[in-house]
Each structure stands twice: as structure tokens, then as C-alpha cells.
C-alpha positions in Angstrom: 8.1 -7.3 -7.9 11.1 -7.5 -10.2 10.8 -3.6 -11.3 12.6 -1.5 -9.2 10.3 1.0 -7.3 11.0 3.0 -4.1 7.5 2.1 -2.8 4.4 0.3 -3.8 0.8 1.1 -2.9 -1.8 -1.6 -2.4 -5.5 -1.4 -1.6 -7.2 -3.3 1.2 -7.6 -3.9 4.8 -5.0 -4.9 7.1 -6.0 -8.4 7.5 -5.8 -8.3 3.5 -2.4 -6.9 3.7 -1.4 -9.5 6.2 -2.7 -12.4 3.8 -1.3 -10.9 0.9 2.3 -10.9 2.8 2.0 -14.7 3.6 1.2 -15.5 -0.1 4.2 -13.7 -1.5 6.6 -15.0 1.4 5.5 -18.7 0.0 6.3 -17.4 -3.4 9.8 -16.9 -2.4 9.5 -12.9 -2.4 12.2 -11.3 0.1 11.3 -9.6 3.1 13.1 -6.1 1.3 10.7 -6.7 -1.8 7.5 -7.1 0.6 8.6 -4.3 2.7 8.4 -1.9 -0.4 4.6 -2.6 -0.3 2.7 0.3 1.6 -0.5 -0.8 2.5 -3.2 0.0 3.3 -2.6 2.8 1.2 -4.6 6.0 1.7 -4.8 8.2 4.6 -7.5 7.1 7.1 -10.7 9.1 6.2 -13.0 6.4 6.9 -13.6 6.2 2.8 -16.0 4.1 1.5 -17.2 5.2 -1.9 -14.5 4.4 -5.1 -14.2 8.3 -5.0 -13.3 9.0 -1.5 -10.7 6.3 -1.6 -9.0 8.0 -4.5 -9.0 10.9 -2.6 -7.4 9.4 0.5 -4.8 7.9 -1.6 -4.4 11.2 -3.6 -3.9 12.8 0.1 -1.5 10.3 1.3 0.8 11.0 -1.9 0.5 14.9 -1.3 1.6 14.3 1.9 4.4 12.2 1.1 5.7 14.7 -1.9 5.4 17.5 0.6 7.1 15.4 3.0 4.7 16.3 6.1 
């Protein structure tokens, strides 16, 4: 998290994200840095396959890009 990005997306469930946050906190990562992690990434289209997950992530990127 030393590289400056406005946002980082992470795959995984909400439970996985909570575990990720706890681990990062234990490592001394700041709340500001952790707050830049957007997870789970992707629009909720109940994606199952890798292709559907990729589509949901790209859809969220387009949504953010278009400002909607």
C-alpha cells in the first residue's frame, strides 16, 4: 500500500474483506490506506464464473468512469 493509488479493488466476499482489514490492521496499515480498498469489487450481478466476475468488475469500472 505504499504506492499511491486513489482506489484499489479486491475480489472476495464481505467476510473475506473483513478478514483482510483485520490482517492489515495487525500489520500496522493505516485506516486511510485501508479505506482505499474497495471490496468486494464488481457490481452485484450474482456472478459465478470467472467471465461473469470479470464482467461485473468491468461494469463497476464503467459505472465509476461515467459518474453514475
